[in-house]
C-alpha positions in Angstrom: 32.5 -7.3 -25.3 30.7 -10.8 -24.5 26.8 -10.8 -24.4 26.6 -11.9 -20.7 28.5 -9.4 -19.8 26.9 -6.8 -21.5 23.5 -8.3 -19.7 25.1 -8.1 -16.5 26.1 -4.4 -17.2 22.7 -3.6 -18.1 21.2 -5.3 -15.1 23.0 -2.7 -12.9 22.2 0.4 -15.3 18.0 -0.3 -14.2 18.2 1.4 -10.6 19.6 5.2 -11.3 16.0 6.0 -12.0 14.3 3.3 -9.3 12.6 4.2 -6.0 16.4 3.8 -4.7 17.1 7.1 -6.4 14.8 9.3 -4.6 16.8 9.1 -1.5 20.2 10.0 -2.9 20.4 13.1 -0.3 20.2 10.5 2.6 23.7 9.1 3.4 24.1 7.1 6.3 24.5 9.0 9.5 27.1 8.1 12.6 26.1 8.4 15.8 26.8 10.9 18.5 25.8 11.7 22.4 23.7 9.5 24.7 19.9 8.6 24.2 17.6 11.1 25.8 15.1 9.8 28.0 11.9 8.7 26.4 8.8 11.1 26.6 5.8 10.0 28.1 2.3 10.2 25.8 0.5 13.5 25.2 -1.0 14.5 28.5 0.4 11.2 30.4 2.5 12.1 33.6 3.3 8.5 33.9 6.8 7.0 32.9 6.6 4.4 30.1 7.3 1.0 30.5 8.7 -1.7 28.4 5.2 -2.5 27.5 4.1 1.1 27.0 2.9 3.8 29.0 0.0 2.9 31.8 -3.5 2.9 30.3 -5.0 5.9 31.4 -3.0 7.8 29.0 -4.9 6.3 26.2 -7.6 8.7 26.2 -5.3 11.7 27.1 -6.2 15.2 26.2 -4.9 17.2 23.5 -1.3 16.8 22.2 0.5 20.1 23.4 2.9 19.3 19.8 1.3 21.6 17.5 -2.0 23.4 16.8 -4.5 22.6 15.2 -3.9 23.8 11.4 -6.8 25.4 9.4 -8.9 23.2 7.7 -7.3 20.2 8.9 -10.6 18.9 10.2 -11.5 17.8 6.7 -12.8 21.1 5.1 -14.2 22.2 8.4 -16.9 19.6 8.1 -19.5 19.4 11.3 -19.5 16.2 13.3 -21.4 13.3 12.2 -23.7 11.6 14.8 -23.6 8.1 15.6 -26.3 5.1 15.3 -26.2 1.8 17.0 -25.3 -1.1 14.6 -28.9 -2.7 14.9 -30.1 0.7 12.9 -27.7 -0.3 9.6 -30.7 -0.8 7.0 -30.3 -4.3 5.6 -27.7 -3.9 2.3 -29.1 -4.5 -1.0 -27.7 -7.2 -3.6 -24.3 -5.7 -4.3 -22.9 -6.1 -8.3 -19.2 -6.7 -6.8 -20.6 -9.9 -5.3 -21.4 -11.3 -8.9 -20.0 -9.0 -11.6 -21.3 -9.0 -15.1 -18.7 -10.6 -17.2 -17.5 -7.6 -18.6 -17.3 -5.4 -15.8 -14.9 -4.6 -13.3 -17.1 -3.2 -10.2 -14.4 -3.4 -7.2 -10.7 -2.2 -6.8 -9.5 -5.9 -7.5 -12.9 -6.6 -9.8 -14.7 -8.6 -7.4 -15.5 -8.7 -3.6 -12.7 -11.3 -3.4 -10.2 -9.1 -4.9 -8.7 -11.5 -7.2 -8.1 -9.6 -9.9 -9.1 -12.0 -12.2 -11.7 -11.4 -15.2 -13.3 -14.0 -17.4 -12.9 -11.9 -20.9 -11.3 -13.6 -23.1 -11.0 -12.0 -26.7 -7.2 -11.0 -26.2 -5.0 -13.7 -26.2 -1.3 -14.5 -26.2 -2.0 -15.3 -30.1 -3.5 -11.8 -30.6 -1.8 -9.7 -28.0 0.7 -8.1 -30.2 -2.1 -6.6 -32.5 -3.5 -4.1 -29.5 -3.7 -0.5 -29.9 -4.4 2.5 -27.9 -8.1 3.2 -27.6 -8.4 6.2 -26.1 -6.7 8.2 -23.5 -7.7 10.6 -21.0 -6.1 13.3 -19.2 -7.1 14.2 -15.7 -5.8 17.5 -15.6 -4.3 16.4 -12.3 0.0 16.7 -11.5 2.1 18.6 -9.7 2.1 22.7 -10.8 5.0 24.5 -11.3 6.8 25.5 -8.4 5.6 22.3 -6.1 7.6 19.4 -4.8 6.5 16.2 -7.0 4.6 14.5 -4.3 2.5 12.6 -7.1 1.7 8.9 -7.8 -2.2 8.5 -8.6 -2.1 4.7 -8.3 -5.4 4.7 -9.3 -7.7 1.8 -10.8 -11.0 2.9 -12.7 -14.2 0.5 -12.0 -16.3 -0.3 -14.9 -19.9 -0.6 -14.0 -23.0 -1.0 -16.7 -22.1 1.8 -19.1 -19.9 3.9 -17.0 -16.1 4.0 -16.4 -15.3 5.6 -13.0 -11.9 6.6 -12.0 -10.5 9.5 -9.6 -7.9 11.7 -9.8 -4.6 11.7 -7.9 -6.2 14.9 -5.9 -9.6 13.0 -5.4 -11.9 14.4 -7.9 -13.9 11.8 -9.4 -15.0 11.2 -13.3 -17.3 9.2 -15.1 -16.0 8.3 -18.7 -17.4 6.6 -21.8 -15.9 3.0 -21.7 -15.8 2.9 -25.4 -14.5 6.6 -26.0 -13.3 7.7 -23.1 -15.3 10.9 -23.7 -15.8 12.6 -20.0 -19.7 12.3 -19.0 -19.0 14.2 -15.7 -16.4 15.5 -12.8 -16.9 16.0 -9.4 -14.4 18.3 -8.0 -13.9 17.8 -4.7 -11.2 20.4 -3.6 -8.5 19.0 -1.9 -5.7 21.4 -1.5 -2.0 20.6 -2.2 -1.1 21.1 1.4 -3.3 17.9 2.2 -0.7 15.7 0.6 0.5 13.2 2.9 3.4 10.9 1.3 2.3 11.0 -2.0 -0.9 12.6 -4.1 -2.8 9.0 -4.9 -6.4 7.8 -5.0 -6.4 4.3 -5.8 -9.7 4.1 -6.4 -13.4 4.6 -5.9 -16.8 2.2 -4.4 -19.6 1.6 -6.2 -22.7 1.0 -3.7 -26.5 0.1 -4.5 -28.9 1.7 -1.6 -31.5 -0.4 -0.3 -33.2 2.4 0.9 -33.0 5.3 -2.3 -35.7 4.0 -4.5 -34.0 2.5 -8.1 -34.5 5.5 -10.8 -33.9 8.3 -7.6 -30.6 10.1 -7.4 -27.8 8.2 -4.9 -29.9 4.9 -5.6 -26.4 4.0 -7.0 -23.3 6.0 -5.6 -20.1 6.1 -5.6 -17.7 6.3 -2.2 -14.6 7.9 -1.6 -11.9 8.7 0.7 -9.8 11.8 0.4 -6.2 12.8 1.3 -7.8 15.7 3.4 -9.9 13.1 5.8 -13.5 13.3 4.1 -15.6 10.5 3.3 -17.9 11.3 0.1 -20.7 10.1 -1.6 -22.0 10.9 -5.1 -24.6 10.2 -7.2 -23.6 7.5 -10.0 -25.6 8.8 -12.8 -24.6 12.8 -12.4 -21.8 13.0 -9.8 -23.9 15.2 -7.8 -23.5 14.9 -4.0 -26.0 12.5 -2.0 -27.5 15.0 0.2 -28.7 12.3 2.8 -25.0 11.2 3.2 -23.2 12.9 5.9 -23.4 16.8 5.6 -24.5 16.6 2.2 -22.6 14.1 0.9 -19.7 14.6 3.0 -18.5 12.7 6.1 -15.6 14.4 8.5 -12.9 11.8 8.9 -10.6 13.8 11.4 -13.5 13.6 14.1 -12.1 11.5 16.8 -8.4 11.6 16.0 -7.3 14.5 18.1 -4.8 17.3 16.5 -3.2 16.8 13.6 -1.7 18.9 10.8 -2.8 18.8 6.9 -0.8 15.5 5.1 -0.1 14.0 8.6 -3.0 11.3 8.2 -5.1 10.6 4.9 -7.1 8.3 2.9 -5.7 6.4 -0.4 -7.7 3.5 -1.1 -11.0 2.7 -2.0 -13.2 1.8 1.6 -15.3 -1.2 1.0 -18.8 -2.2 1.9 -19.6 -4.9 3.9 -23.4 -5.8 5.1 -24.0 -1.9 4.8 -21.2 -0.7 6.4 -18.4 1.4 4.8 -15.2 0.2 6.5 -12.7 3.1 7.0 -9.2 2.7 7.4 -6.5 5.6 6.8 -2.3 6.2 6.2 -0.6 8.0 9.2 2.6 9.5 7.9 5.5 7.3 8.9 8.5 8.4 10.8 7.0 11.5 12.5 6.6 11.2 16.4 5.6 8.1 18.9 2.4 9.9 19.7 1.2 10.4 16.3 -2.9 10.4 15.4 -4.6 7.0 16.0 -4.6 4.1 13.6 -8.3 3.4 14.4 -10.6 1.6 11.9 -14.1 3.1 11.8 -17.3 1.8 10.4 -20.3 4.0 9.2 -23.6 3.2 7.7 -23.4 3.3 4.0 -26.8 4.8 3.7 -26.7 8.0 5.8 -22.9 8.5 6.3 -23.3 7.8 10.0 -20.6 6.3 12.5 -21.5 2.8 13.7 -18.3 1.4 15.2 -14.4 2.2 16.2 -12.0 -0.8 16.6 -9.2 1.2 18.5 -6.0 -1.1 19.5 -5.8 0.2 23.3 -9.4 0.1 23.6 -10.5 -2.6 22.3 -14.0 -3.3 24.0 -15.1 0.5 23.3 -16.4 0.8 19.9 -18.0 4.4 20.8 -17.2 7.6 19.0 -15.0 9.9 21.2 -16.9 13.2 22.5 -15.3 16.6 23.9 -11.7 16.9 24.0 -11.2 12.8 24.1 -10.0 10.8 21.0 -8.7 7.3 19.9 -5.7 6.1 21.3 -2.7 8.0 19.6 0.5 6.0 18.2 -1.2 2.9 17.3 -0.7 0.7 13.9 -2.7 2.3 11.1 -3.5 0.3 7.9 -3.0 1.8 4.8 -3.8 -1.4 2.5 -7.0 -1.7 0.6 -9.0 -3.8 3.0 -11.1 -6.8 2.0 -14.9 -7.4 3.1 -16.4 -10.7 3.4 -20.0 -10.6 3.2 -20.5 -14.3 3.9 -19.1 -14.2 7.1 -19.5 -10.9 8.5 -16.2 -10.0 8.8 -13.4 -7.0 6.8 -9.8 -8.4 7.1 -7.4 -5.4 7.6 -3.7 -5.6 7.1 -2.2 -3.7 9.4 1.5 -1.5 10.0 3.4 -1.1 12.7 3.0 1.3 15.7 4.3 5.2 15.2 8.2 5.5 15.2 8.3 2.5 13.1 12.1 1.4 14.2 11.5 1.4 17.7 9.5 -0.7 19.9 9.9 -0.1 23.4 7.0 2.1 24.1 4.4 0.2 22.6 1.5 -1.4 24.2 0.8 -5.4 24.9 -2.1 -4.8 22.4 0.0 -3.0 20.0 2.6 -5.3 19.6 0.0 -8.2 19.2 -1.9 -6.6 16.3 1.2 -4.5 14.6 2.1 -6.0 10.7 -0.7 -8.5 11.0 -4.1 -9.2 9.7 -6.9 -8.8 11.6 -10.5 -10.0 11.3 -12.9 -7.5 12.4 -17.0 -8.3 12.4 -18.6 -5.7 10.5 -21.6 -4.8 12.4 -20.0 -4.5 15.9 -16.4 -3.4 15.5 -15.3 -6.4 17.4 -11.9 -8.5 16.9 -12.5 -11.9 15.7 -8.9 -12.8 15.0 -5.3 -11.7 14.4 -2.7 -13.4 12.6 0.7 -11.8 12.7 3.5 -11.7 9.9 6.4 -9.9 11.8 6.5 -9.8 15.2 7.2 -6.7 17.3 8.2 -5.1 13.9 11.2 -2.6 13.5 11.7 -3.0 9.9 8.7 -1.1 8.4 7.3 -4.5 7.7 3.4 -3.1 7.6 1.1 -5.1 5.2 0.5 -2.8 1.8 -1.1 -5.9 0.1 -4.8 -6.6 0.1 -6.2 -10.0 1.0 -7.2 -11.8 -2.1 -10.1 -14.7 -0.9 -10.3 -18.0 -2.6 -11.0 -21.8 -1.5 -8.6 -24.5 -0.5 -8.9 -28.1 -0.2 -9.3 -28.9 3.5 -7.9 -32.3 5.0 -11.8 -33.9 4.5 -11.6 -33.0 0.8 -14.1 -29.8 1.8 -13.0 -26.4 0.4 -12.0 -24.3 3.2 -12.5 -20.6 2.9 -9.1 -19.0 2.6 -7.7 -15.6 2.4 -4.0 -15.2 0.3 -1.9 -12.4 2.6 1.6 -11.1 0.6 3.8 -9.2 2.8 7.1 -7.2 2.1 8.9 -10.1 3.8 8.3 -12.2 0.4 6.3 -14.6 2.9 3.0 -15.4 1.5 0.3 -16.5 4.1 -2.8 -18.6 3.3 -5.5 -18.7 6.2 -8.6 -19.9 7.1 -10.6 -16.7 7.0 -13.2 -18.2 9.8 -10.4 -18.3 12.2 -7.0 -16.9 11.1 -5.3 -20.1 11.4 -2.7 -21.1 8.8 -4.4 -23.6 5.9 -0.7 -24.1 4.3 2.0 -24.7 7.1 3.3 -21.5 9.1 6.9 -22.5 11.5 8.4 -20.0 13.9 11.9 -19.8 13.2 14.8 -18.5 15.6 15.6 -15.0 14.4 18.4 -12.8 15.7 17.7 -11.3 18.9 18.0 -9.5 21.9 19.5 -7.0 19.8 21.7 -4.0 20.9 19.0 -1.2 21.8 18.4 -0.7 25.6 15.3 -1.8 26.8 13.9 -2.7 23.2 14.8 -6.7 22.9 13.5 -8.3 19.4 11.5 -11.7 19.6 13.1 -15.4 19.5 11.6 -16.2 16.4 9.4 -15.1 13.8 6.8 -16.6 11.4 7.8 -18.5 8.0 5.3 -19.5 5.5 6.6 -22.7 4.5 3.9 -23.8 2.5 4.6 -20.9 -0.2 7.4 -20.4 -2.2 9.0 -17.5 -0.8 9.2 -14.7 -3.2 12.6 -13.4 -2.0 16.3 -14.6 -2.9 18.9 -16.0 -0.2 20.4 -13.6 2.6 23.2 -11.8 0.8 26.7 -12.3 1.5 30.0 -10.1 0.6 30.3 -12.1 -2.5 27.3 -10.8 -4.0 28.1 -7.3 -3.8 28.5 -5.7 -7.4 29.1 -2.8 -9.4 30.2 -1.2 -12.9 33.5 -1.8 -12.3 36.1 -3.2 -9.7 36.3 0.2 -7.4 32.6 0.0 -7.3 32.1 -3.2 -6.3 34.7 -2.8 -3.7 33.2 0.1 -2.2 30.2 -2.1 -1.8 32.4 -4.7 0.0 33.2 -2.0 2.3 29.7 -1.0 3.1 28.8 -4.4 3.7 31.4 -5.3 6.2 30.8 -1.9 8.1 27.0 -2.6 8.6 25.8 -4.7 10.9 24.1 -7.8 9.3 23.3 -11.5 10.6 20.5 -12.0 7.8 16.8 -11.4 7.9 15.8 -9.6 11.1 19.0 -7.8 11.7 18.3 -5.8 15.0 18.1 -2.0 14.4 21.5 -0.3 15.7 23.0 2.9 16.6 26.7 2.1 16.8 26.9 1.8 12.7 24.4 0.7 10.5 22.5 -2.5 9.7 21.7 -4.1 6.5 17.6 -4.9 6.2 16.7 -7.5 3.5 14.1 -7.9 2.4 13.6 -4.1 2.3 10.6 -2.0 3.2 9.8 -2.1 -0.6 9.1 -5.8 -0.3 8.7 -8.2 -1.6 5.3 -7.9 -2.3 3.6 -4.3 -1.9 0.4 -2.5 -2.5 -0.1 -3.9 -5.8 -1.0 -7.1 -4.2 -1.6 -10.2 -6.3 -3.7 -11.9 -8.6 -5.6 -15.0 -9.1 -6.6 -17.0 -11.7 -9.7 -18.7 -10.2 -9.8 -21.2 -13.0 -6.7 -22.6 -13.5 -5.6 -21.8 -10.1 -2.6 -19.5 -10.7 -1.7 -16.9 -8.7 0.8 -14.1 -10.0 3.0 -12.2 -8.0 5.3 -9.6 -9.0 8.0 -8.5 -5.8 11.2 -6.6 -5.3 14.9 -7.2 -4.5 16.2 -4.0 -2.7 17.8 -4.2 0.5 18.0 -0.9 2.4 20.8 0.7 4.9 19.5 2.2 8.0 20.9 3.2 11.0 19.2 4.7 14.6 20.6 8.2 15.4 20.6 9.9 19.1 18.4 12.7 19.5 21.2 14.9 19.3 22.1 13.9 16.0 18.8 13.8 14.6 18.6 17.2 15.9 21.6 18.2 14.3 20.1 16.9 11.1 17.1 18.5 10.9 14.2 15.7 11.4 11.7 16.9 12.9 7.8 15.7 12.8 5.8 17.2 10.2 3.4 19.3 12.9 6.6 21.1 14.6 6.2 24.8 13.6 9.5 24.7 12.3 9.2 21.4 9.9 10.4 21.8 6.5 9.6 19.2 3.3 12.4 16.9 3.4 13.3 17.0 6.9 11.9 13.5 7.3 8.8 11.9 6.3 7.1 8.2 4.7 9.9 6.1 3.3 13.0 8.2 4.4 14.7 9.7 7.4 12.4 10.0 10.3 12.2 12.1 13.3 10.6 9.7 15.0 9.8 12.1 17.8 8.9 11.1 21.7 11.6 8.5 21.1 15.4 8.5 22.0 16.4 8.1 18.4 15.4 9.3 15.1 15.8 7.1 11.9 18.1 7.0 9.2 17.0 5.0 6.0 19.0 4.6 2.8 19.1 2.3 -0.2 21.6 -0.5 0.2 23.5 1.3 -2.8 26.3 3.2 -4.4 25.3 6.5 -4.1 27.4 7.9 -6.5 26.6 6.0 -9.7 22.9 5.0 -8.3 23.1 1.6 -8.4 22.2 -1.3 -6.0 25.3 -2.9 -4.2 23.7 -6.4 -4.8 23.6 -7.9 -7.8 20.8 -8.1 -10.1 17.8 -8.7 -10.7 16.0 -5.9 -8.5 12.7 -7.0 -9.7 11.0 -10.5 -10.3 7.1 -11.6 -11.5 6.1 -15.4 -10.7 3.5 -17.9 -11.5 2.4 -20.2 -8.4 0.3 -23.3 -9.2 -2.3 -23.3 -6.1 -4.1 -26.4 -7.1 -1.0 -28.8 -7.8 1.4 -28.1 -4.5 1.9 -24.5 -4.4 4.8 -25.2 -7.2 6.7 -22.4 -9.1 5.2 -22.6 -12.7 7.8 -19.9 -14.3 9.7 -16.7 -12.6 11.5 -14.3 -14.8 13.0 -10.8 -14.2 10.4 -7.7 -14.4 11.2 -4.6 -16.1 14.1 -3.5 -19.0 16.7 -1.1 -18.6 15.4 1.0 -21.6 14.5 3.9 -19.4 17.2 3.5 -16.6 20.7 4.4 -16.3 23.7 5.4 -14.0 23.4 9.4 -12.9 19.8 9.1 -14.0 20.4 8.6 -17.6 18.4 6.1 -19.7 20.1 3.4 -21.5 17.7 2.4 -24.3 18.5 -0.9 -23.7 15.5 -3.6 -24.0 16.8 -6.5 -22.3 14.6 -7.8 -19.0 17.2 -7.5 -16.5 14.4 -6.8 -13.5 13.7 -3.3 -12.0 12.0 -2.7 -8.7 8.1 -2.4 -9.0 4.7 -0.8 -7.8 1.7 -1.8 -8.7 0.1 -4.9 -9.6 -1.8 -7.4 -12.3 -4.2 -8.5 -13.9 -5.0 -12.1 -14.9 -7.7 -13.0 -17.5 -10.1 -15.8 -19.4 -7.8 -14.9 -22.2 -4.9 -16.8 -20.4 -3.0 -13.2 -20.0 -1.4 -11.4 -17.6 -1.5 -7.7 -17.5 1.1 -5.6 -15.6 3.2 -2.6 -15.9 4.6 -1.4 -12.4 8.6 -2.0 -13.3 10.5 1.7 -13.9 10.9 1.1 -17.8 7.2 2.7 -18.2 5.9 -0.1 -20.1 2.8 -2.1 -20.1 3.2 -6.0 -20.7 0.9 -8.8 -21.8 2.2 -12.1 -20.6 1.1 -15.6 -21.3 0.0 -16.9 -17.9 0.9 -20.5 -18.7 4.5 -19.7 -20.0 5.6 -16.3 -18.7 6.5 -15.3 -22.3 6.0 -11.5 -22.8 3.9 -11.9 -26.3 3.3 -7.7 -26.5 4.2 -4.2 -24.6 4.0 -0.6 -25.3 5.9 2.2 -23.8 3.7 4.3 -21.4 3.4 8.5 -21.5 4.5 8.1 -17.7 5.4 5.5 -14.9 2.8 2.5 -14.9 2.8 2.5 -11.0 -0.9 1.2 -10.7 -3.0 -2.0 -11.4 -4.4 -2.2 -14.6 -7.8 -3.5 -15.1 -10.0 -5.0 -17.9 -13.6 -4.8 -18.9 -16.0 -5.2 -22.1 -18.1 -2.7 -23.6 -19.6 -2.7 -27.1 -18.9 -6.0 -27.5 -15.0 -5.7 -27.1 -12.5 -6.1 -24.4 -10.3 -2.9 -23.3 -7.1 -3.1 -21.1 -6.7 0.1 -19.2 -3.9 1.4 -16.8 -3.2 4.6 -15.2 0.2 5.9 -16.1 0.4 8.5 -13.6 4.3 8.0 -12.6 5.6 7.9 -9.4 7.6 10.3 -7.5 9.4 7.4 -5.4 9.9 5.2 -8.1 11.3 8.2 -10.0 9.3 7.5 -13.2 8.1 10.6 -15.6 4.6 11.8 -14.2 1.6 12.2 -16.3 -2.2 12.5 -15.7 -3.0 9.9 -18.3 -5.3 6.8 -18.3 -4.3 5.2 -21.4 -6.9 2.2 -22.7 -5.9 -0.4 -25.1 -7.5 -2.6 -27.3 -7.8 -5.0 -30.4 -8.3 -3.1 -34.0 -11.5 -4.0 -34.2 -12.8 -2.1 -31.4 -10.6 0.8 -32.3 -12.8 3.9 -34.2 
């Protein structure tokens, strides 16, 4: 067999342990019956219109769908009081604004979230000598008999003499950055039933108080949002709860959200602190019902934990906290990505998703249609919306933005620097915007899109935005000749699937009569790993996916027959519909069936490989691609879930991001081959790799301690990516640092 044919065969084997294998039980379903009438919002007696239900429904009373579940109110914490924005104390200088060279103070290292470290001890020349310095076990993983809803996704931070991190279930730890010895651990008692889509904690926030004197408890503190919707503050030195923050160190984030059940809403990202305000976002489980809990964004005083403001999409001028049985408007776009604060402009940049019931838009309000799948700039002092830039209009493809914005400066027309942000998207379109106004810095055009669609009363928009000033992180639209398989029979099967589906390129409208192909798929393009940016060289590093989906709307009758029901239905059972899979979309005429576009018999994609890529873009010289190649080998993947052991870089799906360093290296795991790599930033050559004890679906970080550089990755695995679950943080260093 020729090597080229072997390589092609290996490429196909990469998918069986990918995220696509997670959906093997979901086969495309046909439609049946006729659509049922749309259901108005909770407490709303008004008929819905094309732009959404009438205004008076937005502060409706309690939902009739399900009773409040015990413990859902953030461990039954009392409600928190409000303060006027003018009462928020002036913020002390924060280390994240100008980190020490050897520190990694924020999720993306600094306030600009660049994921760039100036450390240079490890270089392309000596990276091959890296060894394990230590491993740390968090003790957080699924117990026997529990469904594997696990990911961790954690990125530690390093400040001074402490390495701080959280477990998948939100326990917080301080480690010695040289030895990995645990200095303290704060157990926060999150229950298993509070896990939403997955157990994950991407990180914690480090904050220095201007009110508590230096040397006193909680002068330096860690702030964390939890899966069960608490905002927690603990002393960085001891791990003890901060007594003057909220109620004994905790704030109830369920306040104002209305009826819910455990696992419906959660926090998985570290909240930024900007001008003394902790800005809190949360995820709402996809696919459940049109009138899901609100996606409201809120600000809290970082000193006291008291409520400051809210940005509620359907009540944009009311920034107060609801009282009594009132709640924030339900079903609005939520934001589950990490936010980026901008202290210089007093703004926070919020990447949004779309409204609840992702694949049907007829019941959305005009305000929701304006801000869904967008970047929204919010004034951190008042909660006022300053500008909006939308990356997908009237989104019904689950193109919510999972990436964090990165801040940088771009040269303006007059040669003066323009404060800009880089916003990657699942579409593979990367938008570069003036962060003062939201206007594009690099060209964006509106191109014709397939419209009006085939769903009655739910037309698609005639155009969609394309970032023509940046390289597209995607391959061209699919063709039947792109269909692929291990054998001619597999290829024929995929060609038949292609012909049976609706497909007219990107933004193919949803359909109920037969499946439609969605490419790019909801896993990207770019997803939550975001990008890394070398401020000195101007090189931007992006990893991305090529994984189409095969979706179909089903009538309410068919959805009921499939057993699709929302999480708050008393008869709900795990696997009965949820994020990244089949969904009930209760309160709309349809349910949704979401599957990978694959050969379900072998577990391999129908499109030809690669399925994951990594790209370097020169942002200082015309946004040119410096290098690009597949990311991930077939060593841990194979048909029917059997690993092949093949070491070829054929490109697997990936989740997690990269780090770029002053030593000219890119560190990244992310792929489904369970390896971490060091890549030469300028050539794209892999100069070192190591096998991890679990999947590396997390963002790595690097720091300096005791005069040496270390590289850390949480090898927690990921149920969606079908990689092995582990509880290990693995830290590497050169031999001189390894005792």
